[in-house]
PDB file of N, CA, C, O and CB in Angstrom:
ATOM      1  N   LEU A   1     -44.909  12.641  -4.735  1.00  0.00           N
ATOM      2  CA  LEU A   1     -44.437  11.926  -4.259  1.00  0.00           C
ATOM      3  C   LEU A   1     -42.620  12.311  -3.848  1.00  0.00           C
ATOM      4  O   LEU A   1     -42.063  11.871  -2.842  1.00  0.00           O
ATOM      5  CB  LEU A   1     -44.873  10.921  -5.075  1.00  0.00           C
ATOM      6  N   SER A   2     -41.979  13.170  -4.842  1.00  0.00           N
ATOM      7  CA  SER A   2     -40.697  13.523  -4.604  1.00  0.00           C
ATOM      8  C   SER A   2     -40.725  14.654  -3.524  1.00  0.00           C
ATOM      9  O   SER A   2     -39.636  14.682  -2.950  1.00  0.00           O
ATOM     10  CB  SER A   2     -40.020  13.923  -5.904  1.00  0.00           C
ATOM     11  N   ILE A   3     -41.190  15.158  -3.271  1.00  0.00           N
ATOM     12  CA  ILE A   3     -41.178  16.165  -2.418  1.00  0.00           C
ATOM     13  C   ILE A   3     -41.257  15.435  -1.033  1.00  0.00           C
ATOM     14  O   ILE A   3     -40.434  15.827  -0.205  1.00  0.00           O
ATOM     15  CB  ILE A   3     -42.306  17.181  -2.724  1.00  0.00           C
ATOM     16  N   ASP A   4     -42.077  14.478  -0.661  1.00  0.00           N
ATOM     17  CA  ASP A   4     -42.068  13.596   0.391  1.00  0.00           C
ATOM     18  C   ASP A   4     -40.540  12.979   0.728  1.00  0.00           C
ATOM     19  O   ASP A   4     -39.961  13.029   1.813  1.00  0.00           O
ATOM     20  CB  ASP A   4     -43.096  12.492   0.025  1.00  0.00           C
ATOM     21  N   VAL A   5     -40.118  12.454  -0.374  1.00  0.00           N
ATOM     22  CA  VAL A   5     -39.178  11.807  -0.045  1.00  0.00           C
ATOM     23  C   VAL A   5     -38.139  12.917   0.509  1.00  0.00           C
ATOM     24  O   VAL A   5     -37.552  12.889   1.591  1.00  0.00           O
ATOM     25  CB  VAL A   5     -38.785  10.943  -1.159  1.00  0.00           C
ATOM     26  N   GLY A   6     -38.044  14.085  -0.690  1.00  0.00           N
ATOM     27  CA  GLY A   6     -36.992  15.253  -0.025  1.00  0.00           C
ATOM     28  C   GLY A   6     -37.259  15.997   1.440  1.00  0.00           C
ATOM     29  O   GLY A   6     -36.443  16.726   2.004  1.00  0.00           O
ATOM     30  N   LEU A   7     -38.263  15.733   1.810  1.00  0.00           N
ATOM     31  CA  LEU A   7     -38.966  16.141   2.760  1.00  0.00           C
ATOM     32  C   LEU A   7     -38.311  15.430   4.317  1.00  0.00           C
ATOM     33  O   LEU A   7     -37.849  15.965   5.325  1.00  0.00           O
ATOM     34  CB  LEU A   7     -40.483  15.758   2.322  1.00  0.00           C
ATOM     35  N   GLY A   8     -38.566  13.790   3.876  1.00  0.00           N
ATOM     36  CA  GLY A   8     -38.172  12.848   4.697  1.00  0.00           C
ATOM     37  C   GLY A   8     -36.279  12.828   5.315  1.00  0.00           C
ATOM     38  O   GLY A   8     -35.762  12.579   6.404  1.00  0.00           O
ATOM     39  N   SER A   9     -35.752  13.218   3.994  1.00  0.00           N
ATOM     40  CA  SER A   9     -34.435  13.341   4.024  1.00  0.00           C
ATOM     41  C   SER A   9     -33.612  14.141   5.111  1.00  0.00           C
ATOM     42  O   SER A   9     -32.636  13.903   5.823  1.00  0.00           O
ATOM     43  CB  SER A   9     -34.195  13.797   2.898  1.00  0.00           C
ATOM     44  N   LEU A  10     -34.802  15.612   4.819  1.00  0.00           N
ATOM     45  CA  LEU A  10     -34.226  17.195   5.587  1.00  0.00           C
ATOM     46  C   LEU A  10     -34.893  16.327   7.094  1.00  0.00           C
ATOM     47  O   LEU A  10     -34.054  15.955   7.914  1.00  0.00           O
ATOM     48  CB  LEU A  10     -35.316  19.366   4.884  1.00  0.00           C
ATOM     49  N   VAL A  11     -36.160  16.090   7.338  1.00  0.00           N
ATOM     50  CA  VAL A  11     -36.253  15.814   8.296  1.00  0.00           C
ATOM     51  C   VAL A  11     -35.374  14.805   9.063  1.00  0.00           C
ATOM     52  O   VAL A  11     -35.252  14.832  10.287  1.00  0.00           O
ATOM     53  CB  VAL A  11     -37.221  15.670   8.228  1.00  0.00           C
ATOM     54  N   LYS A  12     -34.509  13.526   7.897  1.00  0.00           N
ATOM     55  CA  LYS A  12     -33.773  12.942   9.138  1.00  0.00           C
ATOM     56  C   LYS A  12     -32.595  13.321   9.170  1.00  0.00           C
ATOM     57  O   LYS A  12     -31.757  12.562   9.656  1.00  0.00           O
ATOM     58  CB  LYS A  12     -33.708  11.566   9.263  1.00  0.00           C
ATOM     59  N   ARG A  13     -32.294  14.319   8.771  1.00  0.00           N
ATOM     60  CA  ARG A  13     -30.988  15.521   8.821  1.00  0.00           C
ATOM     61  C   ARG A  13     -30.992  16.315   9.888  1.00  0.00           C
ATOM     62  O   ARG A  13     -30.166  16.385  10.798  1.00  0.00           O
ATOM     63  CB  ARG A  13     -30.968  16.587   7.666  1.00  0.00           C
ATOM     64  N   MET A  14     -32.005  16.924   9.712  1.00  0.00           N
ATOM     65  CA  MET A  14     -32.330  17.628  11.217  1.00  0.00           C
ATOM     66  C   MET A  14     -32.737  17.098  12.672  1.00  0.00           C
ATOM     67  O   MET A  14     -32.616  17.754  13.706  1.00  0.00           O
ATOM     68  CB  MET A  14     -33.356  18.395  11.019  1.00  0.00           C
ATOM     69  N   ASP A  15     -33.278  15.703  12.565  1.00  0.00           N
ATOM     70  CA  ASP A  15     -33.292  14.858  13.780  1.00  0.00           C
ATOM     71  C   ASP A  15     -32.312  15.051  14.365  1.00  0.00           C
ATOM     72  O   ASP A  15     -31.376  14.582  13.718  1.00  0.00           O
ATOM     73  CB  ASP A  15     -33.405  13.575  13.672  1.00  0.00           C
ATOM     74  N   TYR A  16     -31.801  15.761  15.793  1.00  0.00           N
ATOM     75  CA  TYR A  16     -30.901  15.741  16.746  1.00  0.00           C
ATOM     76  C   TYR A  16     -30.956  14.252  17.240  1.00  0.00           C
ATOM     77  O   TYR A  16     -30.692  14.307  18.441  1.00  0.00           O
ATOM     78  CB  TYR A  16     -31.182  16.824  17.801  1.00  0.00           C
ATOM     79  N   ARG A  17     -31.155  13.064  16.910  1.00  0.00           N
ATOM     80  CA  ARG A  17     -31.362  11.652  17.408  1.00  0.00           C
ATOM     81  C   ARG A  17     -30.129  10.941  16.798  1.00  0.00           C
ATOM     82  O   ARG A  17     -29.382  10.025  17.141  1.00  0.00           O
ATOM     83  CB  ARG A  17     -32.855  10.951  16.921  1.00  0.00           C
ATOM     84  N   GLU A  18     -30.274  11.923  15.548  1.00  0.00           N
ATOM     85  CA  GLU A  18     -29.248  11.415  14.334  1.00  0.00           C
ATOM     86  C   GLU A  18     -27.351  11.552  14.363  1.00  0.00           C
ATOM     87  O   GLU A  18     -26.298  10.959  14.129  1.00  0.00           O
ATOM     88  CB  GLU A  18     -29.779  12.414  12.985  1.00  0.00           C
ATOM     89  N   TYR A  19     -27.951  12.789  14.833  1.00  0.00           N
ATOM     90  CA  TYR A  19     -26.325  13.238  15.525  1.00  0.00           C
ATOM     91  C   TYR A  19     -25.676  12.950  16.775  1.00  0.00           C
ATOM     92  O   TYR A  19     -24.486  12.711  16.983  1.00  0.00           O
ATOM     93  CB  TYR A  19     -26.196  14.571  15.684  1.00  0.00           C
ATOM     94  N   GLY A  20     -26.914  13.029  17.797  1.00  0.00           N
ATOM     95  CA  GLY A  20     -26.493  12.841  19.130  1.00  0.00           C
ATOM     96  C   GLY A  20     -25.622  14.025  19.865  1.00  0.00           C
ATOM     97  O   GLY A  20     -25.717  14.226  21.076  1.00  0.00           O
ATOM     98  N   GLY A  21     -24.930  14.636  19.172  1.00  0.00           N
ATOM     99  CA  GLY A  21     -24.967  15.958  19.665  1.00  0.00           C
ATOM    100  C   GLY A  21     -23.911  16.846  18.703  1.00  0.00           C
ATOM    101  O   GLY A  21     -23.564  16.672  17.535  1.00  0.00           O
ATOM    102  N   ALA A  22     -23.472  18.097  19.908  1.00  0.00           N
ATOM    103  CA  ALA A  22     -22.054  18.592  18.769  1.00  0.00           C
ATOM    104  C   ALA A  22     -20.686  18.090  18.978  1.00  0.00           C
ATOM    105  O   ALA A  22     -20.443  17.362  19.940  1.00  0.00           O
ATOM    106  CB  ALA A  22     -21.716  20.225  18.819  1.00  0.00           C
ATOM    107  N   CYS A  23     -19.816  18.421  18.168  1.00  0.00           N
ATOM    108  CA  CYS A  23     -18.420  18.167  18.749  1.00  0.00           C
ATOM    109  C   CYS A  23     -17.772  19.231  18.638  1.00  0.00           C
ATOM    110  O   CYS A  23     -17.600  20.114  17.797  1.00  0.00           O
ATOM    111  CB  CYS A  23     -17.635  17.138  18.177  1.00  0.00           C
ATOM    112  N   LEU A  24     -17.462  18.988  19.601  1.00  0.00           N
ATOM    113  CA  LEU A  24     -16.141  20.444  20.272  1.00  0.00           C
ATOM    114  C   LEU A  24     -14.753  19.617  19.716  1.00  0.00           C
ATOM    115  O   LEU A  24     -14.381  18.562  20.229  1.00  0.00           O
ATOM    116  CB  LEU A  24     -15.992  20.746  22.767  1.00  0.00           C
ATOM    117  N   LEU A  25     -14.092  20.245  18.642  1.00  0.00           N
ATOM    118  CA  LEU A  25     -12.546  19.698  18.380  1.00  0.00           C
ATOM    119  C   LEU A  25     -11.809  20.633  18.698  1.00  0.00           C
ATOM    120  O   LEU A  25     -12.156  21.809  18.590  1.00  0.00           O
ATOM    121  CB  LEU A  25     -12.107  19.280  16.981  1.00  0.00           C
ATOM    122  N   GLY A  26     -10.725  20.270  19.120  1.00  0.00           N
ATOM    123  CA  GLY A  26      -9.840  20.949  19.927  1.00  0.00           C
ATOM    124  C   GLY A  26      -8.116  19.889  19.754  1.00  0.00           C
ATOM    125  O   GLY A  26      -8.013  18.717  19.392  1.00  0.00           O
ATOM    126  N   VAL A  27      -7.054  20.812  20.146  1.00  0.00           N
ATOM    127  CA  VAL A  27      -5.485  20.755  19.831  1.00  0.00           C
ATOM    128  C   VAL A  27      -5.567  19.301  20.931  1.00  0.00           C
ATOM    129  O   VAL A  27      -5.137  18.159  20.770  1.00  0.00           O
ATOM    130  CB  VAL A  27      -4.247  22.499  20.390  1.00  0.00           C
ATOM    131  N   ASN A  28      -6.193  19.838  21.887  1.00  0.00           N
ATOM    132  CA  ASN A  28      -5.506  18.321  23.059  1.00  0.00           C
ATOM    133  C   ASN A  28      -6.842  17.421  23.379  1.00  0.00           C
ATOM    134  O   ASN A  28      -6.725  16.633  24.318  1.00  0.00           O
ATOM    135  CB  ASN A  28      -4.726  18.985  25.093  1.00  0.00           C
ATOM    136  N   GLY A  29      -7.792  17.452  22.858  1.00  0.00           N
ATOM    137  CA  GLY A  29      -9.155  16.300  22.736  1.00  0.00           C
ATOM    138  C   GLY A  29     -10.688  17.032  22.225  1.00  0.00           C
ATOM    139  O   GLY A  29     -11.024  18.208  22.081  1.00  0.00           O
ATOM    140  N   ASN A  30     -11.435  15.677  22.028  1.00  0.00           N
ATOM    141  CA  ASN A  30     -12.696  16.572  21.625  1.00  0.00           C
ATOM    142  C   ASN A  30     -13.217  16.313  22.680  1.00  0.00           C
ATOM    143  O   ASN A  30     -12.811  15.803  23.725  1.00  0.00           O
ATOM    144  CB  ASN A  30     -13.621  16.323  20.362  1.00  0.00           C
ATOM    145  N   ILE A  31     -14.900  17.009  22.071  1.00  0.00           N
ATOM    146  CA  ILE A  31     -15.967  16.384  23.206  1.00  0.00           C
ATOM    147  C   ILE A  31     -16.752  16.598  22.527  1.00  0.00           C
ATOM    148  O   ILE A  31     -16.843  17.606  21.826  1.00  0.00           O
ATOM    149  CB  ILE A  31     -16.253  16.853  24.636  1.00  0.00           C
ATOM    150  N   ILE A  32     -17.586  15.585  22.593  1.00  0.00           N
ATOM    151  CA  ILE A  32     -19.365  15.497  22.227  1.00  0.00           C
ATOM    152  C   ILE A  32     -19.950  16.207  23.524  1.00  0.00           C
ATOM    153  O   ILE A  32     -19.386  16.223  24.618  1.00  0.00           O
ATOM    154  CB  ILE A  32     -20.145  13.594  22.085  1.00  0.00           C
ATOM    155  N   ILE A  33     -20.962  16.691  23.273  1.00  0.00           N
ATOM    156  CA  ILE A  33     -21.708  17.678  24.252  1.00  0.00           C
ATOM    157  C   ILE A  33     -23.380  17.436  23.444  1.00  0.00           C
ATOM    158  O   ILE A  33     -23.657  17.515  22.247  1.00  0.00           O
ATOM    159  CB  ILE A  33     -20.901  19.674  24.179  1.00  0.00           C
ATOM    160  N   VAL A  34     -24.028  17.211  24.292  1.00  0.00           N
ATOM    161  CA  VAL A  34     -25.461  16.000  23.970  1.00  0.00           C
ATOM    162  C   VAL A  34     -26.084  16.493  25.364  1.00  0.00           C
ATOM    163  O   VAL A  34     -25.484  16.838  26.382  1.00  0.00           O
ATOM    164  CB  VAL A  34     -25.047  13.765  23.886  1.00  0.00           C
ATOM    165  N   HIS A  35     -27.544  16.423  25.099  1.00  0.00           N
ATOM    166  CA  HIS A  35     -28.804  17.247  25.569  1.00  0.00           C
ATOM    167  C   HIS A  35     -28.875  16.399  26.913  1.00  0.00           C
ATOM    168  O   HIS A  35     -28.664  15.186  26.888  1.00  0.00           O
ATOM    169  CB  HIS A  35     -30.359  17.207  24.452  1.00  0.00           C
ATOM    170  N   GLY A  36     -29.139  16.990  27.934  1.00  0.00           N
ATOM    171  CA  GLY A  36     -29.355  16.407  28.468  1.00  0.00           C
ATOM    172  C   GLY A  36     -30.357  15.457  29.542  1.00  0.00           C
ATOM    173  O   GLY A  36     -30.300  14.872  30.624  1.00  0.00           O
ATOM    174  N   ARG A  37     -31.485  15.817  28.191  1.00  0.00           N
ATOM    175  CA  ARG A  37     -32.762  14.835  27.942  1.00  0.00           C
ATOM    176  C   ARG A  37     -32.065  13.903  26.762  1.00  0.00           C
ATOM    177  O   ARG A  37     -33.023  13.340  26.233  1.00  0.00           O
ATOM    178  CB  ARG A  37     -34.404  15.758  27.347  1.00  0.00           C
ATOM    179  N   SER A  38     -31.468  13.692  26.435  1.00  0.00           N
ATOM    180  CA  SER A  38     -31.153  12.504  25.191  1.00  0.00           C
ATOM    181  C   SER A  38     -31.648  11.494  25.683  1.00  0.00           C
ATOM    182  O   SER A  38     -31.812  11.201  26.868  1.00  0.00           O
ATOM    183  CB  SER A  38     -29.633  12.107  24.745  1.00  0.00           C
ATOM    184  N   GLN A  39     -32.035  10.628  24.228  1.00  0.00           N
ATOM    185  CA  GLN A  39     -32.577   9.231  24.661  1.00  0.00           C
ATOM    186  C   GLN A  39     -30.926   8.412  24.356  1.00  0.00           C
ATOM    187  O   GLN A  39     -29.849   9.004  24.281  1.00  0.00           O
ATOM    188  CB  GLN A  39     -34.233   8.560  23.469  1.00  0.00           C
ATOM    189  N   ALA A  40     -31.157   6.906  24.220  1.00  0.00           N
ATOM    190  CA  ALA A  40     -30.587   6.102  24.241  1.00  0.00           C
ATOM    191  C   ALA A  40     -30.366   6.398  22.410  1.00  0.00           C
ATOM    192  O   ALA A  40     -29.230   6.622  21.991  1.00  0.00           O
ATOM    193  CB  ALA A  40     -31.238   4.874  25.041  1.00  0.00           C
ATOM    194  N   LYS A  41     -31.185   6.375  21.753  1.00  0.00           N
ATOM    195  CA  LYS A  41     -30.725   5.976  20.468  1.00  0.00           C
ATOM    196  C   LYS A  41     -29.351   7.528  19.992  1.00  0.00           C
ATOM    197  O   LYS A  41     -28.256   7.437  19.436  1.00  0.00           O
ATOM    198  CB  LYS A  41     -32.479   5.812  19.261  1.00  0.00           C
ATOM    199  N   ALA A  42     -30.084   8.749  20.519  1.00  0.00           N
ATOM    200  CA  ALA A  42     -28.941  10.056  20.514  1.00  0.00           C
ATOM    201  C   ALA A  42     -28.150   9.696  21.078  1.00  0.00           C
ATOM    202  O   ALA A  42     -27.125  10.159  20.578  1.00  0.00           O
ATOM    203  CB  ALA A  42     -29.147  11.371  21.049  1.00  0.00           C
ATOM    204  N   ILE A  43     -27.817   8.815  22.279  1.00  0.00           N
ATOM    205  CA  ILE A  43     -26.329   8.266  23.001  1.00  0.00           C
ATOM    206  C   ILE A  43     -25.187   7.748  21.956  1.00  0.00           C
ATOM    207  O   ILE A  43     -24.006   7.942  21.666  1.00  0.00           O
ATOM    208  CB  ILE A  43     -26.653   6.848  24.061  1.00  0.00           C
ATOM    209  N   LYS A  44     -26.549   6.799  21.504  1.00  0.00           N
ATOM    210  CA  LYS A  44     -25.072   5.890  20.379  1.00  0.00           C
ATOM    211  C   LYS A  44     -24.669   6.524  19.572  1.00  0.00           C
ATOM    212  O   LYS A  44     -23.469   6.557  19.299  1.00  0.00           O
ATOM    213  CB  LYS A  44     -25.295   4.600  19.416  1.00  0.00           C
ATOM    214  N   ASN A  45     -26.089   7.599  18.619  1.00  0.00           N
ATOM    215  CA  ASN A  45     -24.776   8.339  17.605  1.00  0.00           C
ATOM    216  C   ASN A  45     -24.155   9.038  18.275  1.00  0.00           C
ATOM    217  O   ASN A  45     -23.032   9.110  17.776  1.00  0.00           O
ATOM    218  CB  ASN A  45     -25.067   9.260  16.400  1.00  0.00           C
ATOM    219  N   ALA A  46     -24.245   9.835  19.465  1.00  0.00           N
ATOM    220  CA  ALA A  46     -22.975  10.229  20.223  1.00  0.00           C
ATOM    221  C   ALA A  46     -21.628   9.699  20.078  1.00  0.00           C
ATOM    222  O   ALA A  46     -20.608  10.121  19.534  1.00  0.00           O
ATOM    223  CB  ALA A  46     -23.183  10.036  21.434  1.00  0.00           C
ATOM    224  N   ILE A  47     -21.993   8.421  20.865  1.00  0.00           N
ATOM    225  CA  ILE A  47     -20.864   8.095  20.618  1.00  0.00           C
ATOM    226  C   ILE A  47     -19.834   7.713  19.913  1.00  0.00           C
ATOM    227  O   ILE A  47     -18.636   7.923  20.102  1.00  0.00           O
ATOM    228  CB  ILE A  47     -20.859   7.802  20.913  1.00  0.00           C
ATOM    229  N   ALA A  48     -20.620   6.878  18.714  1.00  0.00           N
ATOM    230  CA  ALA A  48     -20.191   6.735  17.386  1.00  0.00           C
ATOM    231  C   ALA A  48     -19.415   7.950  16.629  1.00  0.00           C
ATOM    232  O   ALA A  48     -18.306   7.916  16.095  1.00  0.00           O
ATOM    233  CB  ALA A  48     -21.372   6.409  16.672  1.00  0.00           C
ATOM    234  N   SER A  49     -20.287   8.982  16.739  1.00  0.00           N
ATOM    235  CA  SER A  49     -19.380   9.995  16.231  1.00  0.00           C
ATOM    236  C   SER A  49     -17.876  10.251  17.051  1.00  0.00           C
ATOM    237  O   SER A  49     -16.803  10.308  16.451  1.00  0.00           O
ATOM    238  CB  SER A  49     -20.237  11.311  16.251  1.00  0.00           C
ATOM    239  N   ALA A  50     -18.014  10.381  18.426  1.00  0.00           N
ATOM    240  CA  ALA A  50     -16.878  10.145  19.061  1.00  0.00           C
ATOM    241  C   ALA A  50     -15.742   9.422  18.500  1.00  0.00           C
ATOM    242  O   ALA A  50     -14.533   9.642  18.554  1.00  0.00           O
ATOM    243  CB  ALA A  50     -17.191   9.610  20.048  1.00  0.00           C
ATOM    244  N   LYS A  51     -16.500   8.414  17.895  1.00  0.00           N
ATOM    245  CA  LYS A  51     -15.588   7.147  17.996  1.00  0.00           C
ATOM    246  C   LYS A  51     -14.489   7.276  16.288  1.00  0.00           C
ATOM    247  O   LYS A  51     -13.405   6.790  15.967  1.00  0.00           O
ATOM    248  CB  LYS A  51     -16.920   5.384  18.097  1.00  0.00           C
ATOM    249  N   ARG A  52     -15.561   8.245  15.520  1.00  0.00           N
ATOM    250  CA  ARG A  52     -15.541   8.592  14.252  1.00  0.00           C
ATOM    251  C   ARG A  52     -14.213   9.762  14.454  1.00  0.00           C
ATOM    252  O   ARG A  52     -13.261   9.359  13.786  1.00  0.00           O
ATOM    253  CB  ARG A  52     -17.153   9.140  13.677  1.00  0.00           C
ATOM    254  N   THR A  53     -13.917  10.933  15.094  1.00  0.00           N
ATOM    255  CA  THR A  53     -13.528  11.251  15.565  1.00  0.00           C
ATOM    256  C   THR A  53     -11.789  11.121  15.919  1.00  0.00           C
ATOM    257  O   THR A  53     -10.804  11.724  15.494  1.00  0.00           O
ATOM    258  CB  THR A  53     -14.349  11.106  15.992  1.00  0.00           C
ATOM    259  N   VAL A  54     -11.963  10.169  16.775  1.00  0.00           N
ATOM    260  CA  VAL A  54     -10.643   9.299  17.264  1.00  0.00           C
ATOM    261  C   VAL A  54     -10.235   8.840  16.093  1.00  0.00           C
ATOM    262  O   VAL A  54      -9.392   9.508  15.495  1.00  0.00           O
ATOM    263  CB  VAL A  54     -10.839   8.036  18.321  1.00  0.00           C
ATOM    264  N   GLU A  55     -10.733   7.604  15.499  1.00  0.00           N
ATOM    265  CA  GLU A  55     -10.450   7.088  14.265  1.00  0.00           C
ATOM    266  C   GLU A  55      -9.828   7.927  13.272  1.00  0.00           C
ATOM    267  O   GLU A  55      -8.795   7.530  12.731  1.00  0.00           O
ATOM    268  CB  GLU A  55     -11.527   6.626  13.775  1.00  0.00           C
ATOM    269  N   ALA A  56     -10.305   8.975  12.988  1.00  0.00           N
ATOM    270  CA  ALA A  56      -9.641   9.743  11.838  1.00  0.00           C
ATOM    271  C   ALA A  56      -8.788  10.594  12.466  1.00  0.00           C
ATOM    272  O   ALA A  56      -8.130  11.299  11.702  1.00  0.00           O
ATOM    273  CB  ALA A  56     -10.577  10.533  10.898  1.00  0.00           C
ATOM    274  N   ASP A  57      -8.592  10.749  13.702  1.00  0.00           N
ATOM    275  CA  ASP A  57      -7.186  11.492  14.303  1.00  0.00           C
ATOM    276  C   ASP A  57      -7.359  13.222  14.276  1.00  0.00           C
ATOM    277  O   ASP A  57      -6.410  13.948  13.980  1.00  0.00           O
ATOM    278  CB  ASP A  57      -5.677  11.016  13.165  1.00  0.00           C
ATOM    279  N   ILE A  58      -8.046  13.490  14.456  1.00  0.00           N
ATOM    280  CA  ILE A  58      -8.681  15.050  14.416  1.00  0.00           C
ATOM    281  C   ILE A  58      -7.831  15.875  14.702  1.00  0.00           C
ATOM    282  O   ILE A  58      -7.405  16.777  13.981  1.00  0.00           O
ATOM    283  CB  ILE A  58      -9.779  15.403  15.317  1.00  0.00           C
ATOM    284  N   CYS A  59      -7.325  15.431  16.530  1.00  0.00           N
ATOM    285  CA  CYS A  59      -6.585  15.999  17.281  1.00  0.00           C
ATOM    286  C   CYS A  59      -5.247  16.395  16.684  1.00  0.00           C
ATOM    287  O   CYS A  59      -4.753  17.521  16.737  1.00  0.00           O
ATOM    288  CB  CYS A  59      -6.518  15.265  18.301  1.00  0.00           C
ATOM    289  N   GLN A  60      -4.648  15.151  16.021  1.00  0.00           N
ATOM    290  CA  GLN A  60      -3.051  15.596  15.471  1.00  0.00           C
ATOM    291  C   GLN A  60      -3.230  16.256  14.410  1.00  0.00           C
ATOM    292  O   GLN A  60      -2.322  17.059  14.193  1.00  0.00           O
ATOM    293  CB  GLN A  60      -1.983  14.447  15.071  1.00  0.00           C
ATOM    294  N   LYS A  61      -4.383  16.229  13.348  1.00  0.00           N
ATOM    295  CA  LYS A  61      -4.736  17.113  12.158  1.00  0.00           C
ATOM    296  C   LYS A  61      -4.784  18.878  12.639  1.00  0.00           C
ATOM    297  O   LYS A  61      -4.234  19.821  12.071  1.00  0.00           O
ATOM    298  CB  LYS A  61      -6.383  16.528  11.559  1.00  0.00           C
ATOM    299  N   ILE A  62      -5.726  18.884  13.991  1.00  0.00           N
ATOM    300  CA  ILE A  62      -5.743  19.985  13.832  1.00  0.00           C
ATOM    301  C   ILE A  62      -4.033  20.540  14.474  1.00  0.00           C
ATOM    302  O   ILE A  62      -3.363  21.569  14.387  1.00  0.00           O
ATOM    303  CB  ILE A  62      -7.140  20.462  14.497  1.00  0.00           C
ATOM    304  N   LYS A  63      -3.972  20.012  14.725  1.00  0.00           N
ATOM    305  CA  LYS A  63      -2.104  20.229  15.567  1.00  0.00           C
ATOM    306  C   LYS A  63      -1.308  20.635  14.789  1.00  0.00           C
ATOM    307  O   LYS A  63      -0.768  21.736  14.895  1.00  0.00           O
ATOM    308  CB  LYS A  63      -1.175  18.897  16.124  1.00  0.00           C
ATOM    309  N   GLU A  64      -1.055  19.664  13.702  1.00  0.00           N
ATOM    310  CA  GLU A  64       0.001  20.020  12.343  1.00  0.00           C
ATOM    311  C   GLU A  64      -0.602  21.041  11.675  1.00  0.00           C
ATOM    312  O   GLU A  64       0.213  21.614  10.952  1.00  0.00           O
ATOM    313  CB  GLU A  64       0.256  18.781  11.178  1.00  0.00           C
ATOM    314  N   GLU A  65      -2.405  21.799  11.588  1.00  0.00           N
ATOM    315  CA  GLU A  65      -2.800  22.881  10.700  1.00  0.00           C
ATOM    316  C   GLU A  65      -2.381  23.857  11.254  1.00  0.00           C
ATOM    317  O   GLU A  65      -2.211  24.907  10.634  1.00  0.00           O
ATOM    318  CB  GLU A  65      -4.106  23.058  10.385  1.00  0.00           C
ATOM    319  N   LYS A  66      -2.012  23.680  13.078  1.00  0.00           N
ATOM    320  CA  LYS A  66      -1.777  25.168  13.404  1.00  0.00           C
ATOM    321  C   LYS A  66      -0.764  25.166  13.525  1.00  0.00           C
ATOM    322  O   LYS A  66      -0.409  26.344  13.557  1.00  0.00           O
ATOM    323  CB  LYS A  66      -2.297  25.839  14.402  1.00  0.00           C
ATOM    324  N   TYR A  67       0.387  24.264  13.670  1.00  0.00           N
ATOM    325  CA  TYR A  67       1.695  24.781  13.914  1.00  0.00           C
ATOM    326  C   TYR A  67       2.279  24.255  12.509  1.00  0.00           C
ATOM    327  O   TYR A  67       3.257  23.589  12.847  1.00  0.00           O
ATOM    328  CB  TYR A  67       2.470  24.206  15.388  1.00  0.00           C
ATOM    329  N   GLU A  68       2.188  24.216  11.213  1.00  0.00           N
ATOM    330  CA  GLU A  68       3.058  24.545  10.121  1.00  0.00           C
ATOM    331  C   GLU A  68       2.830  25.501   9.708  1.00  0.00           C
ATOM    332  O   GLU A  68       3.484  25.937   8.761  1.00  0.00           O
ATOM    333  CB  GLU A  68       3.146  23.861   9.195  1.00  0.00           C
TER     334      GLU A  68
END
């Protein structure tokens, strides 16, 4: 039973639909790249991920680290 729980957690973490896409973080903006065949759940999660990067002000933090 404990193995099943552990595998379920791993499978969820590896499921591309849970993350939606890959973040490319930069000084002048952030981009989320999704697979062209992504379905609604993956797109929704990619948008949520993009929202979190904006709310966390990632671009500004990168600029501050780069130029300090």
